VOPAGU-2260 file (C-alpha; in pm, 1 decimal, decimal comma):
REM VOPAGU-2260
SITE   aa  ch    i         X         Y         Z
SITE  MET   A    0    3380,0    3850,0    1252,7
SITE  GLY   A    1    3747,5    3755,6    1245,7
SITE  VAL   A    2    3781,8    3892,5    1598,5
SITE  VAL   A    3    3494,2    3670,8    1714,2
SITE  VAL   A    4    3636,4    3356,4    1554,3
SITE  ALA   A    5    3988,2    3417,7    1688,2
SITE  THR   A    6    3859,9    3489,9    2037,9
SITE  LEU   A    7    3641,9    3180,2    2048,0
SITE  LEU   A    8    3920,5    2956,9    1915,4
SITE  VAL   A    9    4154,8    3075,6    2188,3
SITE  TYR   A   10    3883,9    3033,6    2451,2
SITE  ALA   A   11    3796,4    2684,7    2326,7
SITE  LEU   A   12    4160,1    2574,5    2337,4
SITE  GLN   A   13    4189,3    2698,4    2694,3
SITE  ALA   A   14    3865,9    2525,4    2792,1
SITE  THR   A   15    3990,8    2184,5    2672,9
SITE  ALA   A   16    4315,3    2203,8    2869,6
SITE  GLN   A   17    4169,4    2011,1    3164,9
SITE  PRO   A   18    4232,0    1635,3    3141,1
SITE  ILE   A   19    3897,1    1519,7    3287,5
SITE  ARG   A   20    3571,2    1711,6    3253,0
SITE  VAL   A   21    3272,0    1586,7    3448,7
SITE  GLY   A   22    2925,0    1728,9    3387,9
SITE  SER   A   23    2590,5    1712,1    3563,6
SITE  LYS   A   24    2233,4    1811,4    3485,7
SITE  ALA   A   25    2052,1    2097,0    3656,4
SITE  PHE   A   26    1893,5    1924,6    3952,8
SITE  THR   A   27    2031,0    1861,5    4298,6
SITE  GLU   A   28    2081,8    1486,6    4272,7
SITE  GLY   A   29    2256,7    1522,0    3937,5
SITE  VAL   A   30    2494,9    1781,6    4080,9
SITE  ILE   A   31    2568,7    1564,9    4388,4
SITE  LEU   A   32    2645,8    1261,8    4171,1
SITE  GLY   A   33    2862,2    1481,6    3949,5
SITE  GLU   A   34    3052,3    1589,8    4259,9
SITE  VAL   A   35    3089,0    1224,5    4367,6
SITE  VAL   A   36    3245,4    1133,5    4031,5
SITE  THR   A   37    3462,1    1446,5    4040,2
SITE  GLY   A   38    3582,7    1367,3    4391,2
SITE  LEU   A   39    3655,0    1006,2    4297,5
SITE  PHE   A   40    3884,2    1111,7    4013,0
SITE  ALA   A   41    4046,7    1376,6    4231,1
SITE  SER   A   42    4115,9    1122,2    4505,3
SITE  ALA   A   43    4314,4     918,5    4251,7
SITE  GLY   A   44    4533,9    1220,3    4177,2
SITE  TYR   A   45    4373,5    1333,7    3852,1
SITE  GLU   A   46    4306,6    1694,3    3764,3
SITE  VAL   A   47    3932,6    1725,6    3715,4
SITE  THR   A   48    3670,9    1996,6    3671,1
SITE  HIS   A   49    3296,2    1977,6    3723,3
SITE  ARG   A   50    3059,8    2165,8    3494,3
SITE  ALA   A   51    2759,9    2153,8    3721,8
SITE  GLY   A   52    2396,5    2224,1    3649,1
SITE  LEU   A   53    2384,1    2190,6    3269,5
SITE  GLY   A   54    2041,6    2273,9    3127,8
SITE  GLY   A   55    1912,4    1921,4    3073,7
SITE  THR   A   56    1964,3    1581,8    2914,6
SITE  THR   A   57    2010,8    1725,6    2566,1
SITE  PHE   A   58    2288,7    1960,1    2680,1
SITE  ALA   A   59    2477,9    1689,8    2869,2
SITE  TRP   A   60    2441,6    1414,6    2608,7
SITE  ASN   A   61    2541,8    1636,2    2315,9
SITE  ALA   A   62    2837,2    1770,1    2514,5
SITE  LEU   A   63    2952,4    1413,0    2583,3
SITE  LEU   A   64    2928,8    1319,2    2214,6
SITE  ALA   A   65    3108,6    1638,5    2112,6
SITE  GLY   A   66    3397,0    1569,0    2350,5
SITE  GLU   A   67    3321,4    1869,4    2570,4
SITE  LEU   A   68    3250,0    1635,6    2861,5
SITE  ASP   A   69    3430,6    1316,7    2952,3
SITE  ALA   A   70    3168,0    1180,3    3192,2
SITE  TYR   A   71    2832,6    1260,2    3350,2
SITE  PRO   A   72    2567,1    1074,5    3555,5
SITE  ASP   A   73    2236,5     977,8    3394,8
SITE  TYR   A   74    1959,0     719,6    3425,1
SITE  SER   A   75    1885,6     405,6    3224,8
SITE  GLY   A   76    1520,3     496,0    3170,7
SITE  THR   A   77    1612,0     838,9    3035,5
SITE  LEU   A   78    1866,4     687,7    2798,0
SITE  ILE   A   79    1632,9     413,6    2673,9
SITE  GLN   A   80    1309,5     611,7    2655,1
SITE  GLU   A   81    1440,0     952,0    2550,2
SITE  VAL   A   82    1800,9     978,8    2431,0
SITE  LEU   A   83    1809,0     652,6    2232,1
SITE  ALA   A   84    1435,6     602,7    2187,6
SITE  GLY   A   85    1469,3     512,7    1820,1
SITE  ASP   A   86    1681,4     205,8    1895,2
SITE  ALA   A   87    1408,9       3,1    2073,9
SITE  ILE   A   88    1642,0     -97,1    2357,4
SITE  SER   A   89    1540,2    -361,6    2609,1
SITE  GLY   A   90    1755,3    -388,5    2919,8
SITE  LEU   A   91    2095,9    -266,8    3033,3
SITE  ALA   A   92    2292,4    -511,9    2818,4
SITE  GLU   A   93    2139,2    -378,6    2496,1
SITE  LEU   A   94    2180,6     -24,1    2625,5
SITE  GLU   A   95    2555,0     -80,4    2667,8
SITE  GLN   A   96    2581,2    -212,6    2312,6
SITE  VAL   A   97    2400,0      85,9    2161,5
SITE  LEU   A   98    2601,8     333,7    2368,2
SITE  ALA   A   99    2921,2     172,3    2238,3
SITE  THR   A  100    2820,6     262,4    1881,4
SITE  HIS   A  101    2829,4     628,2    1992,8
SITE  GLY   A  102    3173,7     591,6    2150,1
SITE  VAL   A  103    3022,9     595,8    2499,1
SITE  ARG   A  104    3062,3     348,3    2785,9
SITE  MET   A  105    2841,1     294,0    3087,8
SITE  ALA   A  106    2974,8     214,4    3433,7
SITE  PRO   A  107    2786,5     -42,6    3645,6
SITE  PRO   A  108    2466,7      92,8    3809,5
SITE  LEU   A  109    2523,5     292,9    4126,0
SITE  GLY   A  110    2263,4     100,6    4323,2
SITE  PHE   A  111    1933,1     289,1    4318,4
SITE  ASN   A  112    1636,2     334,0    4088,4
SITE  ASN   A  113    1528,9     698,0    4078,4
SITE  THR   A  114    1207,0     646,2    3889,3
SITE  TYR   A  115     956,1     910,9    3793,9
SITE  ALA   A  116     639,3     931,4    4002,0
SITE  ILE   A  117     337,9    1160,9    4027,4
SITE  GLY   A  118     273,2    1326,8    4360,5
SITE  MET   A  119      -2,7    1522,7    4532,5
SITE  ARG   A  120     -35,0    1686,8    4871,5
SITE  ALA   A  121    -154,9    1419,0    5114,3
SITE  ASP   A  122    -457,3    1618,5    5232,2
SITE  ARG   A  123    -564,3    1697,9    4876,3
SITE  ALA   A  124    -525,2    1337,4    4757,7
SITE  GLU   A  125    -714,8    1198,3    5058,3
SITE  ALA   A  126    -996,1    1450,6    5021,2
SITE  LEU   A  127   -1044,8    1348,0    4658,4
SITE  GLY   A  128    -986,9     978,6    4718,2
SITE  VAL   A  129    -699,6     962,9    4471,7
SITE  ARG   A  130    -445,2     689,0    4541,9
SITE  THR   A  131    -354,7     569,8    4191,5
SITE  LEU   A  132    -281,0     734,5    3861,0
SITE  SER   A  133    -593,3     576,9    3709,9
SITE  GLU   A  134    -807,6     760,8    3962,1
SITE  LEU   A  135    -692,8    1094,1    3822,2
SITE  ARG   A  136    -937,6    1028,2    3536,6
SITE  ARG   A  137   -1226,3    1113,5    3770,2
SITE  HIS   A  138   -1094,2    1466,5    3828,4
SITE  PRO   A  139   -1042,9    1657,6    3501,8
SITE  GLU   A  140   -1048,0    1985,9    3695,5
SITE  LEU   A  141    -711,9    1917,3    3861,6
SITE  VAL   A  142    -418,5    2138,3    3762,9
SITE  GLY   A  143     -86,9    1975,5    3673,3
SITE  GLY   A  144     256,2    2134,4    3689,1
SITE  PHE   A  145     551,0    1942,5    3547,9
SITE  SER   A  146     919,8    2004,8    3494,3
SITE  THR   A  147     985,1    2142,0    3147,5
SITE  GLU   A  148    1168,4    1829,4    3034,3
SITE  PHE   A  149     890,4    1600,4    3163,7
SITE  MET   A  150     634,8    1800,3    2963,9
SITE  ASN   A  151     793,6    1693,9    2634,7
SITE  ARG   A  152     947,2    1351,4    2698,4
SITE  SER   A  153     792,8    1034,9    2561,6
SITE  ASP   A  154     825,2     885,1    2910,7
SITE  GLY   A  155     680,7    1206,0    3055,9
SITE  TRP   A  156     342,4    1376,6    3038,0
SITE  PRO   A  157     254,0    1295,1    2672,7
SITE  GLY   A  158     306,0     922,3    2724,9
SITE  LEU   A  159     151,5     923,3    3072,7
SITE  ARG   A  160    -156,7    1109,3    2951,4
SITE  ASP   A  161    -210,1     862,4    2666,7
SITE  ALA   A  162    -138,2     552,3    2876,0
SITE  TYR   A  163    -395,6     647,4    3140,3
SITE  ASP   A  164    -631,2     846,0    2913,9
SITE  LEU   A  165    -604,4    1142,4    3150,2
SITE  PRO   A  166    -845,5    1431,1    3081,1
SITE  GLN   A  167    -658,8    1717,1    3252,9
SITE  ALA   A  168    -616,0    2011,0    3012,7
SITE  ASN   A  169    -478,1    2270,4    3254,9
SITE  VAL   A  170    -119,1    2145,0    3263,7
SITE  ARG   A  171     180,8    2374,2    3262,5
SITE  GLY   A  172     557,3    2346,5    3252,0
SITE  LEU   A  173     776,4    2494,0    3526,0
SITE  ASP   A  174    1102,7    2436,2    3708,4
SITE  HIS   A  175    1105,6    2107,0    3900,5
SITE  ASP   A  176    1197,7    2269,9    4230,2
SITE  LEU   A  177     936,5    2543,1    4191,1
SITE  ALA   A  178     669,4    2277,9    4142,4
SITE  TYR   A  179     702,2    2172,8    4506,1
SITE  ARG   A  180     626,3    2525,1    4613,9
SITE  GLY   A  181     332,5    2527,2    4373,9
SITE  LEU   A  182     193,7    2215,9    4542,2
SITE  GLU   A  183     240,1    2367,6    4886,5
SITE  SER   A  184      62,0    2689,9    4790,2
SITE  GLY   A  185    -219,9    2505,4    4611,5
SITE  ASP   A  186    -145,4    2660,8    4270,2
SITE  ILE   A  187    -109,1    2312,6    4121,7
SITE  ASP   A  188    -258,2    1980,1    4229,6
SITE  PHE   A  189      -6,4    1724,5    4105,3
SITE  THR   A  190     346,8    1717,2    3968,0
SITE  ASP   A  191     625,5    1482,1    3862,4
SITE  LEU   A  192     858,7    1358,8    4134,8
SITE  TYR   A  193    1190,6    1181,8    4143,4
SITE  SER   A  194    1154,1     895,3    4388,6
SITE  THR   A  195    1468,0    1000,1    4580,8
SITE  ASP   A  196    1358,2    1362,5    4623,5
SITE  ALA   A  197    1392,0    1476,9    4984,3
SITE  GLU   A  198    1093,7    1707,2    4935,4
SITE  ILE   A  199     847,3    1415,3    4917,4
SITE  ALA   A  200     869,0    1360,8    5292,4
SITE  TYR   A  201     939,0    1727,1    5371,3
SITE  TYR   A  202     617,2    1849,4    5209,0
SITE  GLY   A  203     412,3    1545,1    5316,1
SITE  LEU   A  204     329,9    1430,8    4963,1
SITE  ASN   A  205     150,0    1117,1    4851,4
SITE  THR   A  206     310,6     928,2    4563,5
SITE  LEU   A  207      31,7     798,0    4338,5
SITE  ILE   A  208      52,8     429,7    4253,3
SITE  ASP   A  209     156,6     362,9    3893,5
SITE  ASP   A  210    -108,1      91,5    3858,0
SITE  ALA   A  211     -53,2      51,5    3482,4
SITE  GLY   A  212     323,3      21,2    3521,8
SITE  PHE   A  213     393,4     309,4    3284,9
SITE  PHE   A  214     724,0     434,2    3425,2
SITE  PRO   A  215    1030,2     218,7    3351,9
SITE  GLU   A  216    1324,0     172,7    3585,0
SITE  TYR   A  217    1572,3     458,0    3604,7
SITE  GLU   A  218    1892,7     297,5    3728,2
SITE  ALA   A  219    2151,8     562,6    3807,8
SITE  VAL   A  220    2468,0     513,2    3599,6
SITE  VAL   A  221    2775,6     707,3    3496,5
SITE  LEU   A  222    2836,9     756,2    3124,4
SITE  TYR   A  223    3186,1     826,3    2997,5
SITE  ARG   A  224    3359,5     855,5    2664,1
SITE  ALA   A  225    3535,5     542,2    2545,0
SITE  ASP   A  226    3850,3     741,9    2464,1
SITE  LEU   A  227    3879,0     850,8    2828,6
SITE  VAL   A  228    4059,7     519,2    2884,9
SITE  ASP   A  229    4352,4     656,3    2683,4
SITE  ARG   A  230    4404,1     935,3    2938,8
SITE  VAL   A  231    4275,3     758,6    3249,4
SITE  PRO   A  232    4375,7     392,0    3221,2
SITE  ASP   A  233    4211,2     299,6    3551,7
SITE  VAL   A  234    3878,4     472,2    3477,3
SITE  ASP   A  235    3689,1     140,3    3475,3
SITE  ALA   A  236    3832,0      37,1    3809,8
SITE  LEU   A  237    3764,7     378,7    3961,9
SITE  LEU   A  238    3400,6     394,8    3856,3
SITE  ALA   A  239    3349,6      30,7    3953,3
SITE  ARG   A  240    3411,3     136,2    4313,8
SITE  LEU   A  241    3073,0     312,4    4302,8
SITE  ALA   A  242    2885,6       8,2    4170,1
SITE  GLY   A  243    2594,6     -75,2    4398,3
SITE  ARG   A  244    2727,0     152,2    4673,5
SITE  ILE   A  245    2452,9     418,1    4665,2
SITE  ASP   A  246    2112,6     281,0    4759,1
SITE  GLU   A  247    1787,2     476,9    4757,2
SITE  ALA   A  248    1810,4     567,2    5125,5
SITE  ALA   A  249    2167,0     695,5    5087,3
SITE  MET   A  250    2078,0     906,1    4784,4
SITE  THR   A  251    1765,7    1047,3    4949,8
SITE  GLY   A  252    1975,0    1135,3    5253,2
SITE  MET   A  253    2232,9    1317,7    5042,7
SITE  ASN   A  254    1957,7    1506,6    4864,1
SITE  ALA   A  255    1810,2    1605,7    5200,1
SITE  ARG   A  256    2143,0    1738,1    5328,5
SITE  ALA   A  257    2181,1    1956,6    5018,9
SITE  LYS   A  258    1820,6    2070,2    4976,5
SITE  LEU   A  259    1695,5    2092,2    5335,2
SITE  ASP   A  260    2008,5    2137,9    5546,3
SITE  ARG   A  261    2178,5    2368,1    5290,3
SITE  VAL   A  262    2505,8    2173,8    5297,3
SITE  PRO   A  263    2706,3    2247,3    4979,1
SITE  GLU   A  264    2680,6    1966,3    4726,8
SITE  ASN   A  265    3056,9    1921,6    4703,5
SITE  GLN   A  266    3070,4    1875,1    5082,7
SITE  VAL   A  267    2784,6    1621,0    5071,4
SITE  ALA   A  268    2971,0    1425,2    4803,4
SITE  ALA   A  269    3304,7    1445,9    4986,4
SITE  ASP   A  270    3151,4    1319,6    5308,8
SITE  PHE   A  271    2996,7    1023,2    5126,5
SITE  LEU   A  272    3319,5     931,9    4948,0
SITE  ASN   A  273    3529,7     959,4    5260,4
SITE  ALA   A  274    3286,5     753,3    5469,3
SITE  GLU   A  275    3167,7     489,5    5221,4
SITE  ILE   A  276    3400,8     453,6    4923,0
SITE  LEU   A  277    3760,2     550,9    4994,5
SITE  ASP   A  278    3991,4     342,5    5210,5
SITE  GLU   A  279    4094,1     657,1    5393,9
SITE  PRO   A  280    3957,2    1013,5    5377,3
SITE  ALA   A  281    4114,3    1176,8    5072,8
SITE  VAL   A  282    3856,1    1424,6    4942,1
SITE  THR   A  283    3864,0    1772,7    5088,6
SITE  THR   A  284    3658,8    2079,9    5009,5
SITE  ALA   A  285    3754,9    2441,4    5056,9
SITE  ALA   A  286    3480,1    2684,3    5150,0
SITE  GLU   A  287    3467,5    2987,8    4922,3
SITE  THR   A  288    3362,8    3318,4    5076,3
SITE  ARG   A  289    3069,2    3506,6    4930,3
SITE  THR   A  290    3296,9    3794,1    4825,1
SITE  ARG   A  291    3529,1    3560,1    4635,7
SITE  ARG   A  292    3233,4    3388,8    4469,4
SITE  ILE   A  293    3083,9    3717,3    4351,8
SITE  LEU   A  294    3421,8    3833,1    4220,2
SITE  ARG   A  295    3461,0    3506,6    4030,0
SITE  TYR   A  296    3110,2    3530,6    3887,4
SITE  THR   A  297    3177,1    3893,6    3789,3
SITE  GLY   A  298    3490,5    3798,7    3599,0
SITE  GLU   A  299    3308,4    3520,6    3414,4
SITE  HIS   A  300    3012,4    3745,6    3335,9
SITE  LEU   A  301    3227,2    4032,9    3211,6
SITE  ARG   A  302    3416,0    3796,1    2983,2
SITE  LEU   A  303    3090,8    3670,4    2831,1
SITE  VAL   A  304    2952,0    4021,8    2785,4
SITE  LEU   A  305    3264,1    4188,3    2648,2
SITE  PHE   A  306    3358,6    3905,3    2411,9
SITE  ALA   A  307    3006,5    3924,5    2265,6
SITE  LEU   A  308    2928,7    4297,6    2276,6
SITE  ILE   A  309    3252,1    4440,4    2133,8
SITE  PRO   A  310    3244,7    4220,1    1819,8
SITE  ALA   A  311    2871,4    4291,3    1788,8
SITE  ILE   A  312    2936,7    4667,8    1783,1
SITE  LEU   A  313    3211,3    4623,0    1522,7
SITE  ALA   A  314    2981,3    4413,3    1303,7
SITE  ALA   A  315    2644,6    4582,6    1358,9
SITE  ILE   A  316    2738,4    4941,9    1277,2
SITE  PRO   A  317    2871,0    4853,0     928,2
SITE  LEU   A  318    2561,6    4637,3     874,4
SITE  GLY   A  319    2340,0    4930,8     972,5
SITE  ILE   A  320    2528,8    5160,1     735,3
SITE  ALA   A  321    2490,5    4909,1     452,2
SITE  ALA   A  322    2120,7    4875,2     528,6
SITE  ALA   A  323    2073,1    5253,0     511,5
SITE  ARG   A  324    2274,2    5294,0     189,7
SITE  LYS   A  325    2115,9    5005,5      -4,5
SITE  PRO   A  326    1742,5    4967,9      66,1
SITE  ARG   A  327    1705,1    4620,6     -87,8
SITE  LEU   A  328    2005,5    4486,4      97,2
SITE  GLY   A  329    1880,9    4668,6     406,9
SITE  ALA   A  330    1551,8    4482,4     398,8
SITE  VAL   A  331    1740,6    4153,2     397,6
SITE  ILE   A  332    1979,4    4258,0     676,6
SITE  LEU   A  333    1698,9    4381,6     902,4
SITE  ALA   A  334    1493,7    4069,6     835,2
SITE  VAL   A  335    1784,2    3837,1     919,7
SITE  VAL   A  336    1890,1    4009,5    1244,1
SITE  GLY   A  337    1524,5    4038,6    1342,7
SITE  MET   A  338    1468,3    3668,4    1280,4
SITE  ILE   A  339    1777,4    3575,5    1485,1
SITE  TYR   A  340    1647,8    3785,3    1773,1
SITE  THR   A  341    1321,2    3587,5    1780,2
SITE  ILE   A  342    1493,9    3248,5    1817,9
SITE  PRO   A  343    1455,1    3130,9    2179,5
SITE  SER   A  344    1790,2    3161,0    2353,2
SITE  LEU   A  345    1785,6    2805,7    2487,2
SITE  ALA   A  346    1717,2    2668,8    2139,8
SITE  LEU   A  347    2007,6    2867,3    1998,1
SITE  LEU   A  348    2238,8    2735,3    2269,3
SITE  VAL   A  349    2135,5    2376,6    2190,6
SITE  PHE   A  350    2197,3    2430,3    1818,5
SITE  MET   A  351    2550,7    2552,7    1886,5
SITE  ILE   A  352    2667,1    2276,3    2117,6
SITE  PRO   A  353    2754,9    2038,2    1827,6
SITE  LEU   A  354    2955,3    2320,8    1666,1
SITE  LEU   A  355    3118,2    2491,5    1963,4
SITE  GLY   A  356    3067,8    2257,2    2258,3
SITE  ILE   A  357    2959,8    2385,5    2596,9
SITE  GLY   A  358    3091,4    2665,0    2813,8
SITE  GLY   A  359    3190,5    3009,9    2693,7
SITE  PRO   A  360    3207,6    2982,1    2311,4
SITE  PRO   A  361    2841,3    2897,6    2234,4
SITE  ALA   A  362    2721,4    3148,4    2495,7
SITE  MET   A  363    2938,3    3422,3    2344,4
SITE  VAL   A  364    2819,8    3352,7    1991,0
SITE  ALA   A  365    2454,9    3349,4    2102,4
SITE  LEU   A  366    2500,8    3678,8    2288,5
SITE  PHE   A  367    2680,7    3825,5    1986,7
SITE  LEU   A  368    2387,0    3736,8    1761,7
SITE  TYR   A  369    2128,8    3872,4    2007,0
SITE  SER   A  370    2324,5    4199,5    2038,5
SITE  LEU   A  371    2307,4    4280,9    1668,2
SITE  LEU   A  372    1944,8    4387,4    1625,3
SITE  PRO   A  373    1927,4    4704,4    1842,9
SITE  ILE   A  374    2255,8    4839,0    1704,2
SITE  VAL   A  375    2175,1    4760,0    1340,6
SITE  ARG   A  376    1825,2    4909,5    1365,7
SITE  ASN   A  377    1936,6    5225,0    1545,6
SITE  THR   A  378    2223,9    5280,1    1303,9
SITE  HIS   A  379    1988,7    5232,8    1009,8
SITE  ALA   A  380    1721,5    5461,6    1157,6
SITE  GLY   A  381    1971,4    5726,5    1267,6
SITE  LEU   A  382    2119,5    5755,8     919,1
SITE  LEU   A  383    1781,2    5763,1     744,4
SITE  ASP   A  384    1655,6    6037,4     977,3
SITE  ILE   A  385    1924,2    6282,2     861,9
SITE  PRO   A  386    1754,4    6557,9     661,4
SITE  ALA   A  387    1814,5    6531,5     285,8
SITE  PRO   A  388    1933,7    6897,7     250,9
SITE  LEU   A  389    2235,1    6816,2     469,9
SITE  ARG   A  390    2341,2    6536,4     239,1
SITE  GLU   A  391    2285,2    6757,2     -60,9
SITE  SER   A  392    2499,0    7030,3      93,5
SITE  ALA   A  393    2781,5    6782,7     149,8
SITE  GLU   A  394    2756,0    6669,1    -209,9
SITE  ALA   A  395    2759,2    7031,9    -329,9
SITE  LEU   A  396    3078,7    7091,1    -129,6
SITE  GLY   A  397    3242,4    6803,4    -315,7
SITE  LEU   A  398    3269,7    6562,7     -24,1
SITE  SER   A  399    3308,6    6198,8    -119,0
SITE  PRO   A  400    3052,2    5950,9      11,3
SITE  ALA   A  401    3309,2    5818,8     261,2
SITE  ALA   A  402    3389,5    6168,7     385,1
SITE  THR   A  403    3018,9    6253,8     408,0
SITE  LEU   A  404    2958,6    5941,4     615,6
SITE  ARG   A  405    3254,7    6008,4     844,2
SITE  GLN   A  406    3219,8    6381,9     894,3
SITE  ILE   A  407    2843,1    6442,6     871,9
SITE  GLU   A  408    2622,0    6132,4     878,1
SITE  LEU   A  409    2781,3    5929,9    1158,9
SITE  PRO   A  410    2814,9    6231,9    1391,8
SITE  LEU   A  411    2451,3    6324,0    1332,2
SITE  ALA   A  412    2339,6    5963,2    1387,1
SITE  SER   A  413    2570,1    5908,2    1686,1
SITE  ARG   A  414    2299,1    5954,1    1951,0
SITE  ALA   A  415    2077,1    5693,0    1786,3
SITE  ILE   A  416    2368,1    5452,2    1740,4
SITE  LEU   A  417    2481,1    5494,5    2100,2
SITE  ALA   A  418    2125,0    5432,3    2220,0
SITE  GLY   A  419    2128,7    5102,1    2030,7
SITE  VAL   A  420    2459,3    5007,0    2188,4
SITE  LYS   A  421    2322,4    5092,4    2534,6
SITE  THR   A  422    2018,7    4872,5    2472,5
SITE  SER   A  423    2234,3    4586,0    2350,2
SITE  SER   A  424    2463,7    4610,3    2650,9
SITE  VAL   A  425    2175,2    4582,7    2897,9
SITE  ILE   A  426    2018,1    4295,7    2702,1
SITE  THR   A  427    2353,1    4115,5    2685,9
SITE  ILE   A  428    2417,1    4153,8    3059,6
SITE  GLY   A  429    2076,1    4006,2    3137,4
SITE  THR   A  430    2077,6    3730,6    2875,2
SITE  ALA   A  431    2430,6    3621,8    2971,9
SITE  THR   A  432    2283,7    3465,6    3286,9
SITE  LEU   A  433    2149,0    3184,7    3065,7
SITE  GLY   A  434    2507,2    3089,2    2986,2
SITE  ALA   A  435    2515,7    2902,9    3317,8
SITE  LEU   A  436    2285,9    2640,3    3164,0
SITE  ILE   A  437    2573,2    2527,0    2940,0
SITE  GLY   A  438    2855,8    2569,1    3187,0
SITE  ALA   A  439    2962,6    2923,2    3092,8
SITE  GLY   A  440    2940,7    3050,6    3452,2
SITE  GLY   A  441    2865,1    3412,0    3530,8
SITE  TYR   A  442    2585,1    3552,6    3741,9
SITE  GLY   A  443    2344,5    3288,1    3614,8
SITE  GLN   A  444    2522,7    3021,0    3818,8
SITE  PRO   A  445    2412,2    3143,1    4164,4
SITE  ILE   A  446    2068,1    3236,8    4030,0
SITE  LEU   A  447    2001,3    2887,4    3892,9
SITE  THR   A  448    2152,6    2719,0    4198,8
SITE  GLY   A  449    1945,9    2940,7    4429,0
SITE  ILE   A  450    1625,1    2852,1    4244,4
SITE  ARG   A  451    1713,1    2482,9    4264,5
SITE  LEU   A  452    1794,2    2496,5    4636,0
SITE  ASP   A  453    1522,3    2750,7    4726,1
SITE  ASP   A  454    1797,2    2979,6    4857,2
SITE  VAL   A  455    1709,2    3347,6    4816,5
SITE  GLY   A  456    2058,4    3449,5    4925,8
SITE  LEU   A  457    2215,3    3263,9    4634,0
SITE  ILE   A  458    1964,9    3410,7    4388,9
SITE  LEU   A  459    2053,8    3760,2    4508,2
SITE  GLU   A  460    2425,3    3682,7    4465,6
SITE  GLY   A  461    2359,4    3677,5    4093,8
SITE  ALA   A  462    2061,9    3910,0    4053,9
SITE  ILE   A  463    2193,8    4212,8    4243,8
SITE  PRO   A  464    2542,5    4219,4    4082,6
SITE  ALA   A  465    2380,3    4176,0    3739,0
SITE  ALA   A  466    2156,1    4477,7    3803,6
SITE  VAL   A  467    2452,3    4678,4    3933,2
SITE  LEU   A  468    2657,4    4584,5    3626,9
SITE  ALA   A  469    2375,9    4704,6    3399,5
SITE  LEU   A  470    2366,2    5038,9    3585,9
SITE  VAL   A  471    2744,9    5071,2    3560,1
SITE  ALA   A  472    2723,5    5006,7    3186,3
SITE  GLN   A  473    2460,3    5278,6    3151,1
SITE  ALA   A  474    2679,7    5523,2    3345,3
SITE  LEU   A  475    2985,0    5442,7    3133,0
SITE  PHE   A  476    2790,3    5504,9    2813,4
SITE  ALA   A  477    2664,0    5834,0    2955,6
SITE  VAL   A  478    3027,0    5938,9    3001,2
SITE  ALA   A  479    3116,7    5808,6    2655,3
SITE  GLU   A  480    2834,6    6017,4    2508,4
SITE  ARG   A  481    3025,1    6333,5    2599,7
SITE  TRP   A  482    3311,5    6220,3    2379,1
SITE  ILE   A  483    3120,2    6057,4    2094,3
SITE  VAL   A  484    2816,5    6280,2    2035,1
SITE  PRO   A  485    2884,8    6632,1    1897,7
SITE  ARG   A  486    2820,7    6906,4    2154,2
SITE  GLY   A  487    2522,9    7052,6    1970,4
SITE  LEU   A  488    2344,8    6716,1    1961,4
SITE  ARG   A  489    2386,7    6626,6    2328,0
SITE  PRO   A  490    2073,1    6643,4    2546,1
SITE  ARG   A  491    2061,2    6953,4    2760,2
């Protein structure tokens, strides 16, 4: 465990070396706005990094409070209805006051209201005669598909259902971008929209009238830590340059360039800044080749996997030995590692953000914990499966328990232990893709971006190398088996 702590401390210190850290949530508009803020700081000569595509509001907000982010774009309705719902906030002025108690400031609104809406395919809505949200009550058979966050927010499906007394029971959660494809294919009948989504016009959707006025306004704003002023004295003046400069048409157009025209989000943001905000073009973007991207993702992924798997091996084998030697303790050890393995990975990542921030450290610790179970169980089972006469023979020869473990038990259990390590390595390589949700990078970054942009090529940039890495790991362990497992125990 000391190795894990030391590694994560070093990694965390390196991660905080950047003076300005901008974040964004995992949807196209959020990433574009994050790139706009990043480019604005860069144009003023500041060193800045962008942790794009964080898993959701909870990830970004907690990272801001923990000091892992300095700024990120959000929406007034989300802050009032979800993040700070317990404070009964009314209006932007009160919102600013409450944010200040958390050490957070809010820049002036950017100029557009990206409110929630409910949409249906135009032909489906017209055939059913549905124009308003109230009219959904007449069609309990309709299937709803909402973004995962919308499914659980008070200003999302639970509140909407209660406000309109909607009878639909077949409602499921799915990725926001996949919902559009679900509408197109007819798998779902209605979904949540962001009013600036380019897909509304692209897919020919009807936005249902919110006749009860359920959805509040969602003014786009930039949140930043109050202590950022100490490092960036002109932060207020810089962010004020964006005030009221992005209207709904401009934001929809930027979304369309990224989602429909496949223009990289950093290029979309740079073009906007150079044309609309800066006195003279000052933001440039460098195109990264696919080979360089894959190499970068591979380095990030290997770091996550190795920094989790190696400590897990060093910790799990002794735990498995202890579990085999002491049955009562073993029951506790197996129960604990089994319980950890059942915790949803996203939940575990959220729990660790207040302790370790975002990026590599929480992802590594989560992967470390998930890697324990197969190794502990296989070590425990491998040792218990050794025939009793062999142990008795060792005892009759006068071998100490330590010598018996080293010279007889571990060699005999080596195949089982190595099988557990193989399983953990494959699980870790696959699960590490979720690290992209908290800014840890790796192969999950192109996969999540590809899903968001409906770009199969990007998805394959992460999926294929991850599969290849898993095969390479299996091959390396097959070679290692020749050195670790005694000759007589190797498979023929």
